[in-house]
N, CA, C and O atoms as a DFTB+ gen file, in Angstrom:
624 C
 N C O
     1  1     122.459      96.139      93.896
     2  2     121.428      96.834      94.656
     3  2     121.789      98.318      94.701
     4  3     122.926      98.668      95.016
     5  1     120.820      99.202      94.385
     6  2     121.084     100.636      94.404
     7  2     121.017     101.157      95.829
     8  3     120.532     100.481      96.736
     9  1     121.505     102.351      96.001
    10  2     121.441     102.990      97.321
    11  2     120.002     103.208      97.754
    12  3     119.714     103.237      98.950
    13  1     119.089     103.363      96.789
    14  2     117.689     103.618      97.143
    15  2     117.017     102.404      97.778
    16  3     116.087     102.558      98.568
    17  1     117.478     101.197      97.440
    18  2     116.845     100.005      98.008
    19  2     117.639      99.431      99.183
    20  3     117.149      98.565      99.907
    21  1     118.852      99.915      99.364
    22  2     119.687      99.424     100.467
    23  2     119.022      99.724     101.803
    24  3     118.529     100.829     102.030
    25  1     119.016      98.756     102.659
    26  2     118.485      98.937     104.010
    27  2     117.005      98.658     104.158
    28  3     116.522      98.525     105.282
    29  1     116.267      98.566     103.060
    30  2     114.824      98.323     103.169
    31  2     114.541      96.954     103.780
    32  3     113.623      96.813     104.588
    33  1     115.316      95.955     103.403
    34  2     115.086      94.594     103.902
    35  2     115.114      94.542     105.431
    36  3     114.404      93.737     106.033
    37  1     115.920      95.386     106.058
    38  2     115.997      95.417     107.526
    39  2     114.674      95.845     108.155
    40  3     114.403      95.519     109.310
    41  1     113.848      96.578     107.399
    42  2     112.540      97.018     107.909
    43  2     111.454      95.976     107.668
    44  3     110.320      96.142     108.119
    45  1     111.798      94.899     106.956
    46  2     110.801      93.908     106.564
    47  2     111.001      92.580     107.279
    48  3     110.874      91.515     106.674
    49  1     111.315      92.647     108.565
    50  2     111.490      91.439     109.373
    51  2     110.593      91.532     110.605
    52  3     110.245      92.619     111.066
    53  1     110.238      90.382     111.111
    54  2     109.425      90.335     112.329
    55  2     108.077      90.998     112.123
    56  3     107.455      90.866     111.069
    57  1     107.637      91.712     113.146
    58  2     106.381      92.455     113.076
    59  2     106.665      93.767     112.346
    60  3     107.228      94.698     112.922
    61  1     106.277      93.831     111.097
    62  2     106.652      94.951     110.234
    63  2     105.882      96.209     110.609
    64  3     104.657      96.197     110.733
    65  1     106.618      97.277     110.785
    66  2     106.042      98.604     110.985
    67  2     106.032      99.271     109.612
    68  3     107.046      99.818     109.179
    69  1     104.892      99.226     108.929
    70  2     104.817      99.716     107.564
    71  2     105.124     101.200     107.456
    72  3     105.665     101.651     106.446
    73  1     104.781     101.970     108.497
    74  2     105.077     103.410     108.465
    75  2     106.586     103.645     108.438
    76  3     107.070     104.550     107.758
    77  1     107.321     102.822     109.182
    78  2     108.784     102.951     109.198
    79  2     109.384     102.531     107.860
    80  3     110.297     103.186     107.357
    81  1     108.884     101.458     107.289
    82  2     109.380     101.012     105.983
    83  2     109.098     102.078     104.926
    84  3     109.953     102.365     104.087
    85  1     107.901     102.665     104.967
    86  2     107.553     103.712     104.011
    87  2     108.426     104.946     104.216
    88  3     108.876     105.555     103.245
    89  1     108.668     105.316     105.460
    90  2     109.542     106.462     105.749
    91  2     110.949     106.226     105.201
    92  3     111.577     107.147     104.679
    93  1     111.441     104.994     105.321
    94  2     112.756     104.652     104.786
    95  2     112.773     104.831     103.260
    96  3     113.719     105.391     102.707
    97  1     111.736     104.358     102.596
    98  2     111.645     104.484     101.140
    99  2     111.610     105.955     100.736
   100  3     112.319     106.365      99.817
   101  1     110.796     106.742     101.413
   102  2     110.687     108.164     101.072
   103  2     112.030     108.869     101.208
   104  3     112.412     109.662     100.346
   105  1     112.733     108.585     102.273
   106  2     114.040     109.201     102.472
   107  2     115.004     108.787     101.356
   108  3     115.771     109.611     100.857
   109  1     114.963     107.530     100.975
   110  2     115.849     107.021      99.929
   111  2     115.606     107.675      98.577
   112  3     116.531     107.811      97.775
   113  1     114.373     108.080      98.322
   114  2     114.022     108.695      97.043
   115  2     113.915     110.220      97.152
   116  3     113.522     110.883      96.192
   117  1     114.261     110.771      98.306
   118  2     114.174     112.213      98.532
   119  2     112.751     112.717      98.275
   120  3     112.549     113.754      97.643
   121  1     111.777     111.966      98.778
   122  2     110.369     112.317      98.646
   123  2     109.798     112.657     100.021
   124  3     110.346     112.259     101.049
   125  1     108.702     113.390     100.023
   126  2     108.120     113.810     101.294
   127  2     106.777     113.157     101.593
   128  3     106.300     113.206     102.727
   129  1     106.174     112.554     100.596
   130  2     104.878     111.958     100.817
   131  2     104.813     110.581     100.157
   132  3     105.445     110.343      99.128
   133  1     104.044     109.687     100.762
   134  2     103.926     108.354     100.195
   135  2     102.781     107.575     100.797
   136  3     102.272     107.897     101.871
   137  1     102.388     106.536     100.070
   138  2     101.324     105.648     100.536
   139  2     101.674     104.209     100.184
   140  3     102.403     103.936      99.230
   141  1     101.139     103.311     100.974
   142  2     101.228     101.884     100.685
   143  2      99.829     101.306     100.868
   144  3      99.221     101.424     101.932
   145  1      99.337     100.680      99.804
   146  2      98.028     100.037      99.833
   147  2      98.197      98.534      99.652
   148  3      99.124      98.075      98.984
   149  1      97.297      97.782     100.249
   150  2      97.234      96.322     100.097
   151  2      95.888      95.995      99.452
   152  3      94.863      96.568      99.818
   153  1      95.897      95.075      98.496
   154  2      94.648      94.658      97.861
   155  2      93.872      93.759      98.813
   156  3      94.385      92.749      99.294
   157  1      92.641      94.139      99.073
   158  2      91.761      93.333      99.912
   159  2      91.152      92.243      99.026
   160  3      90.389      92.549      98.110
   161  1      91.484      90.967      99.292
   162  2      90.980      89.899      98.421
   163  2      89.463      89.771      98.416
   164  3      88.890      89.280      97.443
   165  1      88.803      90.201      99.484
   166  2      87.341      90.048      99.530
   167  2      86.615      91.152      98.773
   168  3      85.531      90.913      98.241
   169  1      87.185      92.360      98.711
   170  2      86.516      93.470      98.023
   171  2      87.188      93.833      96.699
   172  3      86.563      94.436      95.827
   173  1      88.462      93.467      96.551
   174  2      89.208      93.856      95.370
   175  2      89.671      95.304      95.395
   176  3      90.212      95.804      94.409
   177  1      89.461      95.972      96.515
   178  2      89.876      97.378      96.645
   179  2      91.280      97.469      97.228
   180  3      91.734      96.570      97.936
   181  1      91.959      98.569      96.920
   182  2      93.259      98.863      97.528
   183  2      93.016      99.522      98.874
   184  3      92.450     100.612      98.947
   185  1      93.450      98.854      99.946
   186  2      93.252      99.367     101.309
   187  2      94.533     100.031     101.799
   188  3      95.611      99.441     101.724
   189  1      94.415     101.252     102.298
   190  2      95.563     101.993     102.810
   191  2      96.088     101.332     104.077
   192  3      95.342     101.134     105.037
   193  1      97.402     100.986     104.077
   194  2      97.985     100.421     105.294
   195  2      99.061     101.319     105.888
   196  3      99.444     101.145     107.045
   197  1      99.558     102.290     105.099
   198  2     100.540     103.242     105.631
   199  2     100.545     104.488     104.756
   200  3     100.351     104.425     103.542
   201  1     100.774     105.620     105.412
   202  2     100.932     106.873     104.682
   203  2     101.894     107.761     105.453
   204  3     102.017     107.664     106.674
   205  1     102.566     108.617     104.722
   206  2     103.501     109.582     105.304
   207  2     103.373     110.887     104.538
   208  3     103.167     110.883     103.324
   209  1     103.493     112.000     105.245
   210  2     103.619     113.300     104.620
   211  2     102.357     113.916     104.058
   212  3     102.438     114.945     103.388
   213  1     101.200     113.336     104.299
   214  2      99.962     113.976     103.860
   215  2      99.738     115.172     104.781
   216  3      99.675     115.014     106.001
   217  1      99.616     116.373     104.201
   218  2      99.482     117.571     105.039
   219  2      98.314     117.454     106.018
   220  3      97.227     117.019     105.638
   221  1      98.534     117.841     107.274
   222  2      97.483     117.705     108.299
   223  2      96.174     118.395     107.925
   224  3      95.096     117.918     108.277
   225  1      96.269     119.509     107.216
   226  2      95.057     120.260     106.890
   227  2      94.142     119.539     105.890
   228  3      92.981     119.920     105.738
   229  1      94.645     118.514     105.213
   230  2      93.794     117.775     104.257
   231  2      93.569     116.324     104.671
   232  3      92.842     115.602     103.990
   233  1      94.172     115.884     105.766
   234  2      94.040     114.481     106.162
   235  2      92.591     114.068     106.411
   236  3      92.158     113.011     105.951
   237  1      91.846     114.890     107.133
   238  2      90.467     114.520     107.467
   239  2      89.614     114.354     106.213
   240  3      88.728     113.501     106.173
   241  1      89.874     115.161     105.196
   242  2      89.117     115.086     103.956
   243  2      89.644     113.972     103.055
   244  3      88.859     113.262     102.428
   245  1      90.976     113.812     102.983
   246  2      91.588     112.918     102.008
   247  2      91.656     111.455     102.450
   248  3      91.412     110.557     101.643
   249  1      91.982     111.206     103.711
   250  2      92.180     109.821     104.139
   251  2      90.967     108.916     103.888
   252  3      91.148     107.781     103.448
   253  1      89.744     109.375     104.151
   254  2      88.610     108.495     103.839
   255  2      88.504     108.159     102.346
   256  3      87.982     107.107     101.978
   257  1      89.002     109.058     101.494
   258  2      88.912     108.844     100.048
   259  2      90.002     107.921      99.526
   260  3      89.822     107.277      98.493
   261  1      91.132     107.848     100.228
   262  2      92.207     106.976      99.759
   263  2      92.309     105.701     100.594
   264  3      93.194     104.875     100.368
   265  1      91.409     105.544     101.551
   266  2      91.421     104.355     102.406
   267  2      91.062     103.098     101.624
   268  3      91.614     102.029     101.889
   269  1      90.160     103.207     100.679
   270  2      89.738     102.091      99.823
   271  2      89.610     102.613      98.397
   272  3      88.685     103.360      98.079
   273  1      90.554     102.210      97.537
   274  2      90.606     102.728      96.174
   275  2      90.303     101.603      95.188
   276  3      90.916     100.537      95.257
   277  1      89.372     101.831      94.280
   278  2      89.125     100.826      93.237
   279  2      90.265     100.816      92.212
   280  3      90.889     101.848      91.962
   281  1      90.529      99.665      91.630
   282  2      91.491      99.590      90.534
   283  2      91.003     100.548      89.447
   284  3      89.809     100.605      89.153
   285  1      91.919     101.289      88.860
   286  2      91.590     102.204      87.774
   287  2      91.295     103.619      88.219
   288  3      91.148     104.500      87.371
   289  1      91.200     103.877      89.518
   290  2      90.874     105.218      90.008
   291  2      92.097     105.853      90.658
   292  3      92.738     105.241      91.512
   293  1      92.415     107.059      90.261
   294  2      93.561     107.766      90.831
   295  2      94.872     107.133      90.391
   296  3      94.887     106.182      89.610
   297  1      95.954     107.665      90.895
   298  2      97.281     107.203      90.498
   299  2      97.512     105.765      90.958
   300  3      97.973     104.929      90.181
   301  1      97.192     105.476      92.221
   302  2      97.392     104.117      92.744
   303  2      96.512     103.114      92.006
   304  3      96.977     102.037      91.632
   305  1      95.259     103.457      91.797
   306  2      94.346     102.561      91.104
   307  2      94.746     102.311      89.654
   308  3      94.566     101.211      89.133
   309  1      95.295     103.350      89.003
   310  2      95.779     103.173      87.614
   311  2      97.000     102.261      87.579
   312  3      97.118     101.416      86.693
   313  1      97.912     102.428      88.540
   314  2      99.091     101.543      88.597
   315  2      98.641     100.100      88.802
   316  3      99.221      99.178      88.229
   317  1      97.608      99.907      89.620
   318  2      97.099      98.554      89.872
   319  2      96.462      97.960      88.625
   320  3      96.738      96.813      88.276
   321  1      95.617      98.723      87.951
   322  2      94.921      98.161      86.788
   323  2      95.860      97.952      85.599
   324  3      95.665      97.026      84.811
   325  1      96.879      98.807      85.466
   326  2      97.822      98.676      84.345
   327  2      98.958      97.691      84.643
   328  3      99.654      97.238      83.734
   329  1      99.132      97.369      85.926
   330  2     100.231      96.501      86.379
   331  2     101.587      97.057      85.958
   332  3     102.503      96.308      85.619
   333  1     101.696      98.375      85.987
   334  2     102.970      99.022      85.693
   335  2     102.985     100.398      86.336
   336  3     101.951     100.918      86.757
   337  1     104.172     100.976      86.404
   338  2     104.354     102.278      87.037
   339  2     103.517     103.350      86.344
   340  3     103.363     103.357      85.122
   341  1     102.985     104.253      87.162
   342  2     102.271     105.432      86.671
   343  2     102.928     106.625      87.338
   344  3     103.095     106.658      88.557
   345  1     103.305     107.621      86.512
   346  2     103.900     108.810      87.096
   347  2     103.290     110.055      86.495
   348  3     102.844     110.068      85.347
   349  1     103.283     111.096      87.296
   350  2     102.862     112.419      86.861
   351  2     103.976     113.391      87.217
   352  3     104.388     113.476      88.373
   353  1     104.458     114.119      86.224
   354  2     105.487     115.124      86.479
   355  2     104.929     116.212      87.384
   356  3     105.628     116.718      88.262
   357  1     103.661     116.570      87.166
   358  2     103.031     117.596      87.989
   359  2     101.568     117.242      88.181
   360  3     100.721     117.516      87.330
   361  1     101.297     116.631      89.311
   362  2      99.938     116.225      89.647
   363  2      98.990     117.419      89.591
   364  3      97.816     117.259      89.258
   365  1      99.484     118.607      89.910
   366  2      98.647     119.804      89.938
   367  2      98.141     120.191      88.548
   368  3      97.114     120.858      88.416
   369  1      98.869     119.766      87.516
   370  2      98.502     120.143      86.155
   371  2      98.090     118.944      85.308
   372  3      98.077     119.043      84.081
   373  1      97.756     117.818      85.926
   374  2      97.380     116.614      85.189
   375  2      96.105     116.874      84.401
   376  3      95.045     117.139      84.969
   377  1      96.228     116.794      83.098
   378  2      95.072     116.996      82.235
   379  2      94.504     115.677      81.730
   380  3      93.464     115.654      81.072
   381  1      95.192     114.575      82.043
   382  2      94.756     113.271      81.565
   383  2      93.710     112.610      82.436
   384  3      93.193     111.552      82.076
   385  1      93.387     113.197      83.559
   386  2      92.352     112.656      84.423
   387  2      92.803     111.559      85.365
   388  3      91.969     110.950      86.035
   389  1      94.117     111.286      85.438
   390  2      94.604     110.258      86.361
   391  2      94.475     110.760      87.800
   392  3      93.970     110.049      88.669
   393  1      94.933     111.987      88.044
   394  2      94.859     112.563      89.391
   395  2      93.429     113.015      89.678
   396  3      92.785     113.655      88.846
   397  1      92.956     112.676      90.845
   398  2      91.627     113.098      91.247
   399  2      91.707     114.507      91.849
   400  3      92.738     114.872      92.415
   401  1      90.638     115.302      91.736
   402  2      90.688     116.687      92.225
   403  2      91.132     116.833      93.679
   404  3      91.871     117.763      94.003
   405  1      90.697     115.940      94.553
   406  2      91.079     116.062      95.963
   407  2      92.566     115.783      96.176
   408  3      93.148     116.274      97.143
   409  1      93.185     115.009      95.297
   410  2      94.619     114.737      95.415
   411  2      95.424     116.019      95.239
   412  3      96.513     116.153      95.799
   413  1      94.900     116.949      94.473
   414  2      95.603     118.217      94.251
   415  2      95.718     119.036      95.543
   416  3      96.619     119.864      95.677
   417  1      94.830     118.808      96.467
   418  2      94.852     119.565      97.722
   419  2      96.059     119.230      98.592
   420  3      96.343     119.940      99.556
   421  1      96.772     118.149      98.259
   422  2      97.979     117.793      99.007
   423  2      99.164     118.658      98.613
   424  3     100.164     118.709      99.328
   425  1      99.054     119.346      97.464
   426  2     100.139     120.143      96.872
   427  2     101.286     119.288      96.348
   428  3     102.327     119.827      95.972
   429  1     101.119     117.970      96.316
   430  2     102.132     117.107      95.715
   431  2     102.152     117.404      94.225
   432  3     101.114     117.651      93.612
   433  1     103.346     117.375      93.655
   434  2     103.456     117.618      92.219
   435  2     104.022     116.384      91.515
   436  3     103.283     115.709      90.798
   437  1     105.308     116.064      91.693
   438  2     105.874     114.864      91.086
   439  2     105.384     113.639      91.830
   440  3     105.599     113.526      93.037
   441  1     104.725     112.712      91.130
   442  2     104.154     111.529      91.792
   443  2     104.467     110.273      90.977
   444  3     104.475     110.291      89.746
   445  1     104.723     109.182      91.707
   446  2     105.022     107.887      91.091
   447  2     104.371     106.788      91.919
   448  3     104.513     106.756      93.142
   449  1     103.660     105.891      91.250
   450  2     103.063     104.728      91.922
   451  2     103.423     103.480      91.133
   452  3     103.389     103.478      89.903
   453  1     103.771     102.413      91.858
   454  2     104.099     101.139      91.224
   455  2     103.278     100.031      91.880
   456  3     103.011     100.075      93.081
   457  1     102.879      99.036      91.082
   458  2     102.144      97.924      91.666
   459  2     103.079      97.005      92.452
   460  3     104.256      96.863      92.122
   461  1     102.538      96.394      93.484
   462  2     103.232      95.332      94.215
   463  2     102.598      94.046      93.714
   464  3     101.399      93.825      93.880
   465  1     103.414      93.201      93.099
   466  2     102.900      91.983      92.473
   467  2     103.219      90.748      93.303
   468  3     104.316      90.615      93.847
   469  1     102.251      89.853      93.391
   470  2     102.463      88.586      94.067
   471  2     103.183      87.603      93.150
   472  3     103.415      87.892      91.976
   473  1     103.533      86.447      93.693
   474  2     104.257      85.444      92.906
   475  2     103.439      84.963      91.704
   476  3     104.002      84.482      90.721
   477  1     102.113      85.092      91.786
   478  2     101.247      84.682      90.690
   479  2     101.018      85.798      89.671
   480  3     100.278      85.619      88.704
   481  1     101.665      86.967      89.895
   482  2     101.525      88.093      88.976
   483  2     100.339      88.991      89.257
   484  3     100.144      89.996      88.573
   485  1      99.538      88.637      90.266
   486  2      98.387      89.472      90.622
   487  2      98.851      90.668      91.454
   488  3      99.838      90.593      92.184
   489  1      98.119      91.760      91.325
   490  2      98.430      92.968      92.089
   491  2      97.964      92.765      93.528
   492  3      96.774      92.590      93.788
   493  1      98.919      92.792      94.457
   494  2      98.576      92.622      95.871
   495  2      98.703      93.936      96.629
   496  3      98.429      93.986      97.828
   497  1      99.115      94.997      95.946
   498  2      99.222      96.297      96.572
   499  2      99.790      97.325      95.613
   500  3     100.092      97.022      94.459
   501  1      99.931      98.548      96.111
   502  2     100.525      99.640      95.341
   503  2     101.346     100.489      96.297
   504  3     100.920     100.793      97.411
   505  1     102.535     100.864      95.834
   506  2     103.450     101.732      96.570
   507  2     103.545     103.042      95.811
   508  3     103.840     103.049      94.616
   509  1     103.299     104.151      96.495
   510  2     103.350     105.459      95.849
   511  2     104.220     106.439      96.605
   512  3     104.265     106.423      97.835
   513  1     104.920     107.300      95.859
   514  2     105.779     108.336      96.457
   515  2     105.530     109.655      95.741
   516  3     105.044     109.677      94.610
   517  1     105.868     110.762      96.414
   518  2     105.648     112.055      95.788
   519  2     106.588     113.130      96.282
   520  3     107.115     113.070      97.393
   521  1     106.783     114.114      95.425
   522  2     107.610     115.286      95.708
   523  2     106.732     116.526      95.626
   524  3     105.691     116.521      94.969
   525  1     107.159     117.582      96.298
   526  2     106.371     118.810      96.326
   527  2     106.716     119.756      95.175
   528  3     106.226     120.884      95.127
   529  1     107.548     119.302      94.260
   530  2     107.874     120.112      93.088
   531  2     107.674     119.245      91.845
   532  3     107.700     118.019      91.942
   533  1     107.474     119.867      90.673
   534  2     107.367     119.057      89.458
   535  2     108.615     118.203      89.306
   536  3     109.732     118.662      89.544
   537  1     108.410     116.951      88.905
   538  2     109.551     116.047      88.814
   539  2     109.234     114.893      87.885
   540  3     108.197     114.244      88.021
   541  1     110.125     114.637      86.943
   542  2     110.052     113.450      86.096
   543  2     110.976     112.403      86.698
   544  3     112.193     112.584      86.708
   545  1     110.416     111.317      87.196
   546  2     111.230     110.249      87.751
   547  2     112.005     109.584      86.615
   548  3     111.458     109.312      85.546
   549  1     113.274     109.332      86.865
   550  2     114.140     108.684      85.881
   551  2     113.817     107.199      85.806
   552  3     113.263     106.632      86.748
   553  1     114.162     106.571      84.691
   554  2     113.933     105.133      84.519
   555  2     114.576     104.342      85.657
   556  3     114.004     103.361      86.133
   557  1     115.764     104.766      86.093
   558  2     116.450     104.078      87.194
   559  2     115.654     104.193      88.494
   560  3     115.592     103.241      89.272
   561  1     115.048     105.352      88.729
   562  2     114.249     105.535      89.948
   563  2     112.988     104.670      89.898
   564  3     112.586     104.088      90.906
   565  1     112.377     104.592      88.736
   566  2     111.189     103.743      88.584
   567  2     111.565     102.284      88.829
   568  3     110.851     101.555      89.517
   569  1     112.684     101.873      88.261
   570  2     113.170     100.503      88.462
   571  2     113.462     100.240      89.940
   572  3     113.148      99.168      90.457
   573  1     114.057     101.212      90.608
   574  2     114.363     101.055      92.033
   575  2     113.090     100.964      92.873
   576  3     113.035     100.183      93.823
   577  1     112.056     101.758      92.532
   578  2     110.806     101.672      93.290
   579  2     110.119     100.340      93.009
   580  3     109.508      99.756      93.903
   581  1     110.217      99.856      91.767
   582  2     109.710      98.512      91.458
   583  2     110.426      97.465      92.318
   584  3     109.804      96.520      92.803
   585  1     111.744      97.645      92.501
   586  2     112.510      96.708      93.337
   587  2     112.038      96.790      94.789
   588  3     111.914      95.763      95.456
   589  1     111.774      97.995      95.281
   590  2     111.228      98.137      96.647
   591  2     109.908      97.377      96.754
   592  3     109.669      96.680      97.740
   593  1     109.053      97.509      95.742
   594  2     107.759      96.805      95.742
   595  2     107.969      95.293      95.754
   596  3     107.226      94.564      96.413
   597  1     108.982      94.822      95.023
   598  2     109.280      93.384      95.001
   599  2     109.771      92.906      96.367
   600  3     109.471      91.786      96.780
   601  1     110.523      93.752      97.064
   602  2     110.984      93.390      98.410
   603  2     109.818      93.344      99.400
   604  3     109.798      92.521     100.316
   605  1     108.871      94.222      99.205
   606  2     107.696      94.303     100.089
   607  2     106.747      93.127      99.849
   608  3     106.143      92.617     100.792
   609  1     106.615      92.700      98.602
   610  2     105.596      91.728      98.188
   611  2     105.470      90.496      99.091
   612  3     104.349      90.151      99.465
   613  1     106.565      89.817      99.459
   614  2     106.390      88.609     100.286
   615  2     105.826      88.887     101.675
   616  3     105.389      87.963     102.361
   617  1     105.832      90.132     102.090
   618  2     105.396      90.478     103.451
   619  2     104.017      91.138     103.476
   620  3     103.433      91.343     104.541
   621  1     103.510      91.464     102.296
   622  2     102.246      92.192     102.222
   623  2     101.076      91.227     102.342
   624  3      99.920      91.649     102.302
């Protein structure tokens, strides 16, 4: 177990405080912003259940847009539809169309999202983290965030 995943299990007992679990993950990865979405089985949309570090000046505009995300839309939606990690070294300069224009207003640059998979292999959520500077997440960091998602999965 890497240092990045150590201690997460302690946040996943009893009545889970998802904001606290997300804060623990962000600290472990030296990130300032993050989201956790759960797939709503009735709509198929990713529903926001926790967020940290979204700048207050954009929350009113951004939260309604990330509250329910279709698979394939934005970084979280792409991670869900591809069933694999999606990262952007610099969300501000994404020319591939993964990042949505309103996401740029957060000033997040390095971004990584991984799917949370159920025992049947279906996407039951997405975990995303971000840094305020351009950043290429290392393979080990991606693997560690995948491990965090696997730890979260039985509780989501």
